[in-house]
FITI-233517 format. One line per field, with one value per atom (N, C-alpha, C): residue number from 1; atom name; x, y, z. Coordinates in steps of 0.02 Angstrom, whole numbers, plus 50000, padded with zeros to 5 digits. Atoms other than C-alpha are relative to their C-alpha. Example, Ala and Ser with C-alpha at 12.3 -4.5 7.8 and 13.67 -1.06 7.14 Angstrom:
// FITI-233517
resi <- 1	1	1	2	2	2
name <- N	CA	C	N	CA	C
c1 <- 50045	50615	50045	49958	50684	49961
c2 <- 49941	49775	50060	49941	49947	50055
c3 <- 50000	50390	50000	49997	50357	50037
***
This chain:
// FITI-233517
resi <- 1	1	1	2	2	2	3	3	3	4	4	4	5	5	5	6	6	6	7	7	7	8	8	8	9	9	9	10	10	10	11	11	11	12	12	12	13	13	13	14	14	14	15	15	15	16	16	16	17	17	17	18	18	18	19	19	19	20	20	20	21	21	21	22	22	22	23	23	23	24	24	24	25	25	25	26	26	26	27	27	27	28	28	28	29	29	29	30	30	30	31	31	31	32	32	32	33	33	33	34	34	34	35	35	35	36	36	36	37	37	37	38	38	38	39	39	39	40	40	40	41	41	41	42	42	42	43	43	43	44	44	44	45	45	45	46	46	46	47	47	47	48	48	48	49	49	49	50	50	50	51	51	51	52	52	52	53	53	53	54	54	54	55	55	55	56	56	56	57	57	57	58	58	58	59	59	59	60	60	60	61	61	61	62	62	62	63	63	63	64	64	64	65	65	65	66	66	66	67	67	67	68	68	68	69	69	69	70	70	70	71	71	71	72	72	72	73	73	73	74	74	74	75	75	75	76	76	76	77	77	77	78	78	78	79	79	79	80	80	80	81	81	81	82	82	82	83	83	83	84	84	84	85	85	85	86	86	86	87	87	87	88	88	88	89	89	89	90	90	90	91	91	91	92	92	92	93	93	93	94	94	94	95	95	95	96	96	96	97	97	97	98	98	98	99	99	99	100	100	100	101	101	101	102	102	102	103	103	103	104	104	104	105	105	105	106	106	106	107	107	107	108	108	108	109	109	109	110	110	110	111	111	111	112	112	112	113	113	113	114	114	114	115	115	115	116	116	116	117	117	117	118	118	118	119	119	119	120	120	120	121	121	121	122	122	122	123	123	123	124	124	124	125	125	125	126	126	126	127	127	127	128	128	128	129	129	129	130	130	130	131	131	131	132	132	132	133	133	133	134	134	134	135	135	135	136	136	136	137	137	137	138	138	138	139	139	139	140	140	140	141	141	141	142	142	142	143	143	143	144	144	144	145	145	145	146	146	146	147	147	147	148	148	148	149	149	149	150	150	150	151	151	151	152	152	152	153	153	153	154	154	154	155	155	155	156	156	156	157	157	157	158	158	158	159	159	159	160	160	160	161	161	161	162	162	162	163	163	163	164	164	164	165	165	165	166	166	166	167	167	167	168	168	168	169	169	169	170	170	170	171	171	171	172	172	172	173	173	173	174	174	174	175	175	175	176	176	176	177	177	177	178	178	178	179	179	179	180	180	180	181	181	181	182	182	182	183	183	183	184	184	184	185	185	185	186	186	186	187	187	187	188	188	188	189	189	189	190	190	190	191	191	191	192	192	192	193	193	193	194	194	194	195	195	195	196	196	196	197	197	197	198	198	198	199	199	199	200	200	200	201	201	201	202	202	202	203	203	203	204	204	204	205	205	205	206	206	206	207	207	207	208	208	208	209	209	209	210	210	210	211	211	211	212	212	212	213	213	213	214	214	214	215	215	215	216	216	216	217	217	217	218	218	218	219	219	219	220	220	220	221	221	221	222	222	222	223	223	223	224	224	224	225	225	225	226	226	226	227	227	227	228	228	228	229	229	229	230	230	230	231	231	231	232	232	232	233	233	233	234	234	234	235	235	235	236	236	236	237	237	237	238	238	238	239	239	239	240	240	240	241	241	241	242	242	242	243	243	243	244	244	244	245	245	245	246	246	246	247	247	247	248	248	248	249	249	249	250	250	250	251	251	251	252	252	252	253	253	253	254	254	254	255	255	255	256	256	256	257	257	257	258	258	258	259	259	259	260	260	260	261	261	261	262	262	262	263	263	263	264	264	264	265	265	265	266	266	266	267	267	267	268	268	268	269	269	269	270	270	270	271	271	271	272	272	272	273	273	273	274	274	274	275	275	275	276	276	276	277	277	277	278	278	278	279	279	279	280	280	280	281	281	281	282	282	282	283	283	283	284	284	284	285	285	285	286	286	286	287	287	287	288	288	288	289	289	289	290	290	290	291	291	291	292	292	292	293	293	293	294	294	294	295	295	295	296	296	296	297	297	297	298	298	298	299	299	299	300	300	300	301	301	301	302	302	302	303	303	303	304	304	304	305	305	305	306	306	306	307	307	307	308	308	308	309	309	309
name <- N	CA	C	N	CA	C	N	CA	C	N	CA	C	N	CA	C	N	CA	C	N	CA	C	N	CA	C	N	CA	C	N	CA	C	N	CA	C	N	CA	C	N	CA	C	N	CA	C	N	CA	C	N	CA	C	N	CA	C	N	CA	C	N	CA	C	N	CA	C	N	CA	C	N	CA	C	N	CA	C	N	CA	C	N	CA	C	N	CA	C	N	CA	C	N	CA	C	N	CA	C	N	CA	C	N	CA	C	N	CA	C	N	CA	C	N	CA	C	N	CA	C	N	CA	C	N	CA	C	N	CA	C	N	CA	C	N	CA	C	N	CA	C	N	CA	C	N	CA	C	N	CA	C	N	CA	C	N	CA	C	N	CA	C	N	CA	C	N	CA	C	N	CA	C	N	CA	C	N	CA	C	N	CA	C	N	CA	C	N	CA	C	N	CA	C	N	CA	C	N	CA	C	N	CA	C	N	CA	C	N	CA	C	N	CA	C	N	CA	C	N	CA	C	N	CA	C	N	CA	C	N	CA	C	N	CA	C	N	CA	C	N	CA	C	N	CA	C	N	CA	C	N	CA	C	N	CA	C	N	CA	C	N	CA	C	N	CA	C	N	CA	C	N	CA	C	N	CA	C	N	CA	C	N	CA	C	N	CA	C	N	CA	C	N	CA	C	N	CA	C	N	CA	C	N	CA	C	N	CA	C	N	CA	C	N	CA	C	N	CA	C	N	CA	C	N	CA	C	N	CA	C	N	CA	C	N	CA	C	N	CA	C	N	CA	C	N	CA	C	N	CA	C	N	CA	C	N	CA	C	N	CA	C	N	CA	C	N	CA	C	N	CA	C	N	CA	C	N	CA	C	N	CA	C	N	CA	C	N	CA	C	N	CA	C	N	CA	C	N	CA	C	N	CA	C	N	CA	C	N	CA	C	N	CA	C	N	CA	C	N	CA	C	N	CA	C	N	CA	C	N	CA	C	N	CA	C	N	CA	C	N	CA	C	N	CA	C	N	CA	C	N	CA	C	N	CA	C	N	CA	C	N	CA	C	N	CA	C	N	CA	C	N	CA	C	N	CA	C	N	CA	C	N	CA	C	N	CA	C	N	CA	C	N	CA	C	N	CA	C	N	CA	C	N	CA	C	N	CA	C	N	CA	C	N	CA	C	N	CA	C	N	CA	C	N	CA	C	N	CA	C	N	CA	C	N	CA	C	N	CA	C	N	CA	C	N	CA	C	N	CA	C	N	CA	C	N	CA	C	N	CA	C	N	CA	C	N	CA	C	N	CA	C	N	CA	C	N	CA	C	N	CA	C	N	CA	C	N	CA	C	N	CA	C	N	CA	C	N	CA	C	N	CA	C	N	CA	C	N	CA	C	N	CA	C	N	CA	C	N	CA	C	N	CA	C	N	CA	C	N	CA	C	N	CA	C	N	CA	C	N	CA	C	N	CA	C	N	CA	C	N	CA	C	N	CA	C	N	CA	C	N	CA	C	N	CA	C	N	CA	C	N	CA	C	N	CA	C	N	CA	C	N	CA	C	N	CA	C	N	CA	C	N	CA	C	N	CA	C	N	CA	C	N	CA	C	N	CA	C	N	CA	C	N	CA	C	N	CA	C	N	CA	C	N	CA	C	N	CA	C	N	CA	C	N	CA	C	N	CA	C	N	CA	C	N	CA	C	N	CA	C	N	CA	C	N	CA	C	N	CA	C	N	CA	C	N	CA	C	N	CA	C	N	CA	C	N	CA	C	N	CA	C	N	CA	C	N	CA	C	N	CA	C	N	CA	C	N	CA	C	N	CA	C	N	CA	C	N	CA	C	N	CA	C	N	CA	C	N	CA	C	N	CA	C	N	CA	C	N	CA	C	N	CA	C	N	CA	C	N	CA	C	N	CA	C	N	CA	C	N	CA	C	N	CA	C	N	CA	C	N	CA	C	N	CA	C	N	CA	C	N	CA	C	N	CA	C	N	CA	C	N	CA	C	N	CA	C	N	CA	C	N	CA	C	N	CA	C	N	CA	C	N	CA	C	N	CA	C	N	CA	C	N	CA	C	N	CA	C	N	CA	C	N	CA	C	N	CA	C	N	CA	C	N	CA	C	N	CA	C	N	CA	C	N	CA	C	N	CA	C	N	CA	C	N	CA	C	N	CA	C	N	CA	C	N	CA	C	N	CA	C	N	CA	C	N	CA	C	N	CA	C	N	CA	C	N	CA	C	N	CA	C	N	CA	C	N	CA	C	N	CA	C	N	CA	C	N	CA	C	N	CA	C	N	CA	C	N	CA	C	N	CA	C	N	CA	C	N	CA	C	N	CA	C	N	CA	C	N	CA	C	N	CA	C	N	CA	C	N	CA	C	N	CA	C	N	CA	C	N	CA	C	N	CA	C	N	CA	C	N	CA	C	N	CA	C	N	CA	C
c1 <- 49978	48213	50074	49928	48398	50022	49983	48388	50023	49972	48506	50018	49986	48513	50001	49996	48574	49987	50013	48500	49956	50042	48393	50038	49959	48538	49985	50013	48511	49931	50067	48325	49995	50002	48350	50031	49966	48475	49956	50042	48361	49938	50061	48206	50012	49983	48291	50014	49984	48356	49935	50064	48180	49961	50036	48105	50030	49967	48235	49980	50018	48197	49928	50071	48011	49984	50013	48033	49959	50042	47952	50035	49963	48087	49991	50008	48042	50027	49971	48120	49962	50033	48025	50053	49941	48170	49982	50018	48075	49998	50004	48054	50061	49939	48226	49986	50017	48147	49993	50005	48146	49945	50053	47996	49999	50009	47968	49925	50072	47800	49988	50017	47712	50011	49994	47695	50035	49963	47816	49964	50043	47720	50031	49971	47842	49985	50008	47788	49934	50060	47665	49953	50043	47600	49992	50003	47629	50027	49978	47653	50038	49960	47792	49970	50028	47739	50039	49967	47776	50029	49965	47898	50011	50000	47897	50070	49934	48081	50046	49952	48225	50044	49956	48333	49965	50036	48198	49990	50008	48170	50063	49937	48354	50010	49994	48352	49954	50046	48201	50027	49973	48285	50056	49945	48442	49975	50027	48343	49964	50039	48229	50042	49956	48378	50036	49966	48444	49963	50029	48416	50024	49981	48419	50036	49959	48553	49995	50003	48524	50070	49934	48674	49993	49998	48723	50067	49939	48850	50023	49971	48965	50046	49960	49035	50059	49941	49210	49988	50004	49225	50057	49948	49316	50033	49971	49343	49969	50023	49331	50030	49976	49345	49975	50019	49342	50061	49946	49446	49991	50002	49490	50056	49950	49584	50025	49973	49699	50007	49991	49692	50074	49930	49853	50026	49968	49974	49997	50003	49952	50069	49932	50139	50026	49976	50176	49960	50042	50030	50027	49978	50093	50072	49933	50275	49998	50004	50226	49971	50028	50121	50053	49950	50265	50054	49948	50396	49972	50031	50274	49996	50005	50251	50068	49933	50439	50032	49967	50481	49989	50006	50504	49958	50043	50358	49934	50067	50186	49999	50005	50148	49928	50065	49991	50009	49996	49977	49936	50058	49862	49992	50017	49775	50016	49987	49795	49949	50044	49724	49958	50043	49576	49996	49998	49607	50014	49988	49629	50071	49931	49818	50009	49993	49805	49962	50040	49669	50039	49961	49781	50060	49944	49928	49977	50026	49823	49981	50015	49761	50062	49937	49941	50027	49976	49986	49960	50041	49841	50024	49977	49900	50068	49933	50076	50001	50004	50015	50022	49979	50058	49937	50063	49923	49996	50012	49846	49926	50069	49688	49986	50015	49603	49936	50057	49488	49991	50007	49430	49970	50031	49320	50050	49949	49464	50063	49941	49587	50063	49945	49699	50010	49982	49790	50055	49948	49886	50031	49965	50017	50048	49953	50109	50056	49945	50277	50028	49973	50362	50075	49929	50539	50043	49962	50597	49992	50011	50535	49927	50067	50387	49969	50029	50269	49984	50022	50204	50060	49947	50319	49972	50027	50246	49929	50068	50091	49992	50016	50005	49960	50030	49961	49972	50030	49840	49997	49991	49880	49966	50037	49761	50046	49956	49843	50039	49967	49928	50075	49927	50105	50035	49969	50140	49998	49998	50106	50045	49963	50180	50076	49928	50354	50034	49969	50395	49996	50006	50328	50045	49955	50431	50069	49935	50589	49994	50006	50524	49991	50013	50467	50063	49936	50646	50031	49976	50679	49976	50031	50566	50028	49982	50573	49939	50055	50467	49987	50017	50385	49944	50050	50292	49986	50021	50193	49960	50034	50140	49970	50034	50011	49949	50049	49879	49954	50047	49756	50037	49970	49784	50043	49960	49846	50065	49938	49971	50049	49956	50038	50031	49970	50082	50050	49957	50181	50068	49934	50369	50026	49968	50461	50067	49939	50610	50062	49941	50734	50008	49997	50691	50019	49983	50697	50074	49930	50867	50045	49960	50934	50001	50003	50876	50039	49960	50954	50074	49930	51120	50020	49988	51103	49992	50004	51093	49934	50067	50906	49966	50035	50803	49933	50060	50672	49993	50012	50592	49933	50064	50453	49983	50020	50362	50049	49956	50447	49992	50012	50372	50035	49968	50469	49952	50053	50307	49978	50028	50215	49961	49988	50179	50074	49933	50334	50000	49993	50393	50065	49943	50511	50008	49982	50595	50046	49964	50647	50039	49960	50785	50044	49962	50842	50039	49960	50948	50073	49929	51136	50033	49966	51184	50049	49951	51318	49984	50010	51317	49952	50046	51184	49991	50013	51141	49928	50069	50970	49988	50020	50895	49951	50045	50809	49957	50035	50734	49927	50070	50571	49959	50037	50519	50048	49960	50596	49978	50024	50493	50046	49952	50625	50053	49949	50756	49970	50033	50634	49988	50012	50590	50065	49936	50774	50023	49979	50809	49962	50040	50665	50013	49985	50717	50071	49928	50905	50020	49979	50911	50000	50003	50872	50045	49949	51014	50052	49950	51151	50065	49941	51284	49981	50013	51301	49971	50028	51203	50018	49985	51261	49962	50043	51142	50025	49976	51206	49947	50046	51093	50038	49963	51146	49986	50018	51061	49968	50033	50947	49948	50049	50847	49941	50060	50669	49967	50039	50556	50043	49954	50699	49964	50035	50580	49969	50029	50496	50054	49945	50664	50020	49983	50706	49947	50054	50536	50010	49988	50578	50057	49942	50747	49982	50021	50670	49956	50044	50537	50040	49958	50669	50036	49967	50759	49952	50049	50598	49993	50003	50602	50069	49936	50784	50054	49950	50880	50029	49966	51010	50023	49977	51042	50051	49949	51201	49987	50018	51156	50057	49944	51300	49976	50020	51231	49947	50055	51078	50025	49971	51194	50013	49984	51247	49968	50033	51152	50027	49970	51229	49959	50036	51140	50044	49956	51251	49961	50032	51215	49986	50017	51148	49955	50052	51013	49932	50067	50834	49948	50053	50671	49972	50029	50604	49936	50065	50422	50005	49998	50408	49942	50057	50247	49941	50055	50146	50028	49977	50163	49939	50054	50053	50016	49990	50033	49983	50011	50053	49962	50034	49949	50049	49957	50021	50007
c2 <- 49936	51622	49998	50001	51581	49942	50051	51443	50038	49960	51522	49954	50042	51449	50044	49964	51530	50074	49928	51702	50023	49980	51699	50039	49965	51772	50075	49928	51949	50018	49987	51940	49996	50009	51877	50060	49943	52015	50063	49941	52149	49998	50006	52083	50011	49990	52076	50074	49929	52254	50041	49965	52311	49993	50011	52233	50041	49960	52318	50074	49929	52489	50013	49991	52464	49986	50015	52411	49938	50059	52244	49941	50055	52138	50007	49997	52099	49937	50057	51987	49988	50018	51899	49973	50020	51897	49951	50045	51807	49928	50068	51655	49982	50013	51670	49982	50017	51669	50064	49943	51786	49987	50010	51814	50058	49949	51910	50010	49986	51997	50047	49956	52087	49965	50035	51964	49934	50063	51830	49954	50036	51775	49939	50057	51660	50006	49999	51618	50029	49978	51721	50042	49957	51837	50069	49932	51993	50049	49948	52155	50053	49949	52274	50068	49932	52455	50038	49960	52574	50062	49943	52714	50049	49951	52876	50018	49979	52927	49941	50054	52822	49988	50007	52857	49960	50038	52794	49928	50069	52642	49960	50035	52597	49986	50012	52617	49944	50053	52506	49932	50064	52373	49974	50021	52371	49975	50019	52361	49934	50062	52224	49939	50058	52114	49976	50022	52103	49939	50061	51934	49991	50017	51874	49933	50060	51743	49970	50033	51618	49980	50016	51590	49949	50048	51456	50007	49993	51466	49932	50064	51317	50011	49991	51308	49952	50045	51234	49940	50062	51057	50001	49996	51056	49932	50066	50868	49946	50059	50709	49939	50061	50537	49940	50061	50364	49962	50042	50231	49988	50017	50203	49950	50049	50060	50020	49980	50117	49940	50056	50006	49988	50017	49916	50032	49971	49991	49952	50042	49928	49972	50022	49922	49948	50047	49835	49935	50060	49713	49951	50045	49643	49977	50022	49640	49944	50050	49543	49934	50061	49420	49963	50033	49387	49968	50029	49362	49940	50057	49248	49940	50054	49147	49968	50026	49130	49969	50020	49097	49926	50068	48932	50002	50000	48907	50035	49971	48977	50070	49931	49163	50022	49968	49245	50075	49930	49413	50034	49967	49529	50071	49933	49692	50010	49997	49652	50046	49956	49786	49961	50031	49735	50049	49956	49811	49957	50036	49763	49972	50024	49750	49937	50058	49628	49941	50054	49528	49967	50029	49506	49961	50037	49454	49933	50063	49324	49952	50042	49261	49970	50025	49244	49943	50053	49142	49935	50059	49025	49967	50027	49005	49967	50027	48969	49939	50059	48831	50011	49984	48920	50005	50002	48878	50056	49950	49007	49997	49994	49037	50074	49929	49205	50013	49978	49276	50074	49931	49435	50044	49961	49492	50017	49989	49472	50032	49970	49548	49960	50045	49398	49948	50052	49283	49957	50047	49129	49967	50024	49086	49945	50055	48921	50009	49984	48970	49940	50054	48869	49990	50008	48891	50015	49982	48969	49951	50049	48822	50008	49986	48883	49936	50064	48734	49996	50002	48782	50006	49996	48749	50035	49959	48887	50021	49974	48996	50065	49936	49140	50040	49959	49278	50064	49936	49420	50042	49960	49559	50067	49937	49697	50059	49942	49865	50005	50003	49809	50001	49994	49876	49968	50031	49814	49924	50072	49638	49984	50012	49649	50002	49991	49712	49951	50050	49605	49929	50068	49448	49989	50007	49483	49975	50023	49460	49934	50059	49328	49936	50060	49208	49975	50023	49201	49947	50051	49093	49931	50065	48956	49967	50036	48840	49995	50003	48848	50068	49939	48979	50036	49958	49120	50062	49940	49256	50044	49951	49412	50055	49951	49526	50037	49961	49652	50038	49959	49783	50041	49955	49904	50053	49950	50031	49969	50034	49905	49993	50007	49881	50067	49935	50066	50019	49985	50058	49966	50028	50035	49950	50051	49883	49980	50019	49877	50004	49994	49937	49939	50060	49790	49939	50056	49668	50002	49993	49736	49980	50018	49717	49924	50073	49536	49965	50028	49501	50002	49995	49560	49944	50056	49418	49933	50060	49295	49963	50028	49270	50009	49997	49230	50033	49961	49367	50054	49948	49485	50034	49965	49614	50024	49978	49697	50051	49952	49811	50070	49934	49960	50007	49998	49916	49989	50010	49872	49927	50067	49710	49990	50061	49576	49981	50025	49496	49924	50073	49322	49978	50025	49226	49926	50071	49061	49987	50001	49031	49935	50059	48916	50020	49977	49003	50064	49939	49158	49983	50017	49131	50045	49952	49287	50043	49957	49417	50073	49928	49604	50025	49970	49708	50074	49929	49890	50015	49983	49970	50074	49930	50143	50005	49990	50212	50061	49936	50371	49993	50010	50296	49971	50033	50182	49963	50038	50114	49927	50069	49956	49953	50043	49892	49974	50019	49892	49954	50043	49820	49930	50066	49679	49959	50034	49636	49978	50016	49641	49939	50054	49523	49933	50063	49393	49976	50016	49399	49948	50051	49288	49929	50067	49139	49992	50007	49171	49949	50052	49041	50029	49967	49169	50071	49932	49344	50043	49953	49482	50071	49929	49662	50042	49958	49795	50072	49931	49966	50045	49951	50117	50046	49963	50206	50075	49929	50373	50017	49980	50453	49948	50048	50335	50038	49967	50398	49957	50036	50350	49956	50038	50297	49969	50032	50268	49933	50065	50127	49946	50048	50043	49981	50014	50059	49957	50041	49985	49927	50068	49835	49967	50028	49811	49981	50013	49822	49938	50058	49695	49936	50058	49576	49979	50016	49587	49963	50035	49533	49928	50068	49379	49967	50033	49344	50012	49987	49418	50071	49936	49557	50028	49965	49684	50052	49949	49787	50060	49939	49964	50049	49953	50074	50067	49932	50251	50003	50003	50203	50001	50004	50179	49928	50071	49997	49958	50045	49854	49930	50067	49685	49951	50055	49523	49938	50059	49380	49936	50065	49202	49963	50043	49067	50035	49970	49182	49982	50018	49125	50031	49972	49200	49946	50044	49121	50032	49973	49142	50026	49973	49257	49976	50026	49171	50048	49950	49331	50066	49937	49492	50046	49952	49646	50053	49949	49761	50068	49934	49939	50044	49953	50082	50048	49949	50212	50061
c3 <- 50027	48155	49983	50011	48165	49955	50050	48034	49938	50054	47908	49942	50058	47734	49938	50063	47574	50009	50002	47543	50058	49945	47700	50053	49951	47801	50000	50004	47737	50026	49977	47770	50076	49927	47949	50034	49970	47990	49995	50011	47915	50046	49961	48003	50074	49929	48174	50014	49991	48151	49999	50004	48103	50065	49937	48260	50056	49948	48370	49995	50009	48295	50019	49985	48317	50073	49930	48500	50012	49995	48468	50034	49968	48558	50075	49928	48736	50032	49964	48866	50065	49938	49001	50048	49960	49125	50055	49945	49262	49978	50026	49149	49960	50037	49069	49928	50068	48896	49959	50045	48746	49950	50049	48634	49951	50051	48473	49990	50004	48463	49942	50056	48324	49935	50064	48183	50008	49992	48247	50048	49953	48402	50030	49966	48493	50074	49927	48670	50021	49964	48771	49958	50039	48637	50028	49973	48743	49950	50047	48649	50039	49966	48698	49988	50010	48725	49947	50051	48582	50034	49972	48620	49944	50054	48525	49976	50022	48524	49992	50013	48456	50061	49941	48610	50054	49950	48726	49980	50024	48617	50013	49989	48630	50074	49928	48819	50022	49983	48830	49978	50025	48724	50044	49957	48831	50067	49935	48991	49997	50005	48929	49987	50014	48878	50062	49939	49057	50028	49972	49142	50072	49932	49320	50000	49997	49357	50069	49935	49496	50022	49972	49609	50056	49945	49733	50036	49960	49873	50023	49980	49901	50059	49940	50076	50000	49999	50105	50045	49961	50170	50051	49948	50336	50013	49983	50352	49956	50037	50248	50034	49968	50325	49960	50035	50247	49976	50025	50162	49925	50071	49979	49986	50021	49898	49930	50064	49759	49954	50047	49604	49986	50014	49563	49936	50060	49438	49942	50060	49261	49983	50017	49227	50050	49949	49392	49997	50003	49371	49948	50053	49206	50011	49983	49261	50052	49947	49416	49974	50029	49315	49960	50041	49196	50042	49957	49332	50039	49966	49426	49954	50049	49267	49986	50014	49238	50062	49938	49421	50015	49975	49507	50063	49941	49627	49986	50005	49662	50032	49976	49683	50002	49994	49748	49985	50019	49658	50023	49970	49757	49974	50023	49710	49926	50072	49526	49967	50037	49412	49950	50052	49305	49942	50059	49133	49939	50063	48950	49998	50002	48966	50041	49956	49111	49971	50031	49022	49944	50055	48869	50027	49972	48978	50028	49974	49067	49944	50058	48899	49970	50026	48842	50044	49955	48997	49987	50016	48956	49936	50064	48776	50006	49991	48838	50047	49958	48954	50072	49930	49118	50042	49962	49246	50052	49948	49361	50020	49976	49463	50012	49999	49448	50039	49960	49581	49985	50022	49494	50055	49947	49639	50055	49948	49760	49973	50032	49635	50016	49983	49661	49945	50047	49542	50031	49977	49596	49939	50060	49465	50019	49991	49456	49948	50045	49381	49964	50042	49245	50010	49987	49311	49939	50059	49148	49942	50054	49043	49976	50026	48941	49972	50021	48918	49925	50070	48745	49953	50050	48598	49938	50054	48491	50014	49990	48497	49961	50031	48410	50051	49947	48533	49971	50018	48501	50064	49939	48625	49997	50003	48573	49989	50001	48603	50066	49934	48765	49993	50004	48758	50059	49941	48935	49997	50013	48870	49940	50062	48694	50011	49997	48738	50048	49957	48891	49973	50026	48808	49939	50058	48651	50023	49975	48754	50038	49957	48875	49959	50039	48738	49965	50028	48672	50044	49954	48825	49980	50015	48757	49938	50061	48608	49956	50047	48453	49967	50036	48342	50036	49966	48428	49957	50038	48338	50046	49958	48432	49956	50042	48351	50043	49964	48399	49953	50038	48340	49948	50050	48197	50033	49964	48324	50025	49978	48394	49942	50059	48218	49979	50012	48221	50055	49943	48384	49990	50018	48357	50052	49957	48425	49971	50035	48307	50044	49957	48440	50045	49959	48552	49958	50045	48406	49981	50018	48355	50058	49942	48532	50011	49992	48539	49945	50054	48370	50015	49980	48441	50047	49955	48567	49962	50043	48419	50006	49997	48432	49932	50065	48275	50011	49988	48286	49948	50050	48160	50016	49996	48150	49929	50067	48005	49972	50033	47879	50029	49970	47971	50068	49934	48129	50057	49950	48219	49998	50004	48261	49935	49961	48214	50007	49985	48290	49993	50009	48241	50032	49964	48355	49987	50003	48315	50058	49937	48493	50011	49979	48554	50058	49942	48712	49985	50006	48744	50015	49989	48720	50051	49956	48818	49961	50033	48781	50012	49995	48753	49946	50048	48669	50016	49993	48642	49980	50015	48641	50012	49990	48622	50058	49944	48774	49993	50007	48702	49980	50020	48636	50056	49946	48777	50046	49952	48937	50003	49999	48910	49963	50035	48789	50049	49951	48927	50052	49949	49055	49973	50030	48935	49997	50003	48909	50069	49931	49096	50026	49972	49139	49967	50035	49009	50013	49996	49043	50052	49952	49200	49971	50029	49088	49939	50053	48966	50021	49987	48951	50028	49973	49001	50022	49977	49072	49943	50049	48986	50022	49988	48972	49950	50042	48906	50006	50001	48854	49967	50027	48825	49953	50051	48665	50001	50000	48701	50067	49937	48831	50020	49974	48941	50029	49974	48965	50053	49949	49109	50044	49957	49222	50060	49943	49372	49983	50019	49275	49995	50002	49246	50071	49930	49431	50033	49975	49470	49978	50026	49359	50038	49964	49444	50071	49931	49617	50003	50002	49569	49988	50013	49501	50064	49937	49668	50047	49959	49756	49978	50026	49644	49999	49989	49688	49949	50052	49540	50010	49990	49559	49933	50060	49420	50020	49988	49419	49954	50036	49368	50003	50004	49310	49973	50016	49313	49946	50049	49209	49928	50068	49059	49979	50013	49073	50055	49953	49155	49989	50004	49195	50041	49966	49240	49996	49998	49296	49987	50014	49241	50066	49944	49356	50051	49959	49425	49970	50022	49415	50047	49958	49477	50046	49950	49636	50027	49979	49686	50071	49932	49837	50044	49963	49889	49997	49998	49905	49975	50027	49807	49990	50004	49818	49948	50051	49669	50029	49973	49728	49949	50044	49658	49969	50032	49540	50046
***
């Protein structure tokens, strides 16, 4: 009846109004169903009683349209007991994998999150020749660090839409030697990275991205000379975190200045704290200037647990 198409709308409205006036609309409230009787015949085929006056017919219609609603009472829970294991943070998981890969020594990374971002980072480590053992059921990865000497002299990395892999690796691969290309999905090619590329260029690194300011990124790596650089912090704090994690392998001191507002400061502080666990100290001047002294290298802590968000 409610299939409305073209000129049938006027007919449907008129017909329904006619049925209401004639008292032919009845509702079987006990079964929560509505039927039209007297020519339409949906459902039981019962016929509503005819009522002589219009006022009584309207009262009958209103009464017959009422329905019974079933209710349920939910009692409050007084006590819950049990144990849950929080999954590891995505941002912390990939930072820890990268520092373990760059460090000197072996690191057991525990409670590693299983997600696309982490999968792409692990795939990148494989392409770069950095060995590791992955126990997915145990959420554990044992990484044999390269000591800042990336084994592969060039690679093409597909990183999906993993921003926590794309941005840190863009800076970290400048430590190596050779041509590295970092690309991803169509969505990744819409995510800006030009501010990080510009900051690395200020450190005399041969690096470019597409004309849109997004990946793919091409790096002709020959190490990081060091020096001073400036970077915007208003789009993503990952740019700063990427620069910080690569700076210990520069040939001289690195000083990074934020040119505007730094967003997501807690993530930057998380990066600095993690670097300290791997033996590198960052001088933080009021979240405006960050200094990393030369002759600092990451050292494997042996065991590192990824905390939950």
